[in-house]
N, C-alpha and C positions, 0 to 999 in steps of 0.2 A: 560461411557467415563468422564474422569475427565477435570476439565477446569483449574486446576493447572498447573503452568509451574515448569519446574526443577528448584531447587534454583540455582541461579547464571546463568541460561541460559537467552539469551536476550527474551525480550516481543516480541511477532510476531504481526505485525500491518499488517492490509490490508485496503487500502484507496478506498473508492467509491466516484467518482466524481474527476475529474482532470482539471477542467476548471481553469479559471484566478484566481477565490479565492483559490482554493486548492493550486496553484503554488505560490501564493503570501504569504499565511498564513499557511495552513495546512502542505504541505511538508517541508518548513523551520523548523517549529516547531518539527514535527515527527522526520525528518532526523537529527535534531541537538540534539535530546534526547537521553543521554547514556543510554545504556541498551536497545534500541528500535531497531528492524530491521523491515523495511518494505518488507514483503515477497511477497506482490500482491498488485496490484491497477486495478482499472477497470474504464471505462468510455465508453459510447456508441459512442463517437467520436473519430475516429481514429486519427485526428490531434491532440487532448488534449493528448491520450496516447503517440504519438510520442515526442510533445514537452516536456511533463513532464519526461519521459523516456531519454530524452536527457541532463537533467538538475539534475535529481535524481536517486538514486538508487532505482527503483521499485521493483524489483524482476520479477515475472511473471506478464503479463498483460492480462487483460480479457476485452471483451466487455459487459459480460453478469454477474451482481453480484451474481446471483444465482449459475452459473457455478463456478465462483471463490469461493465462499463459499464452494461448494462442492469439488472442487479440492484440496482445502488447508486445509481440515479439518486435 
């Protein structure tokens, strides 16, 4: 399996942890970066997932990071 992306294709990002720090710093930075697409995000706390999804384009959401990684390969 190659870890290279197709030239010109967006960089696919997955975010682990959607608490206050992610919502104030990480998500605005990643979502505001040209050429980056958030395809998945996870947090054990359903409330964190719901609040982040209401404010940011998260793609699929997961409670378990291992499940997220396996599903998004």
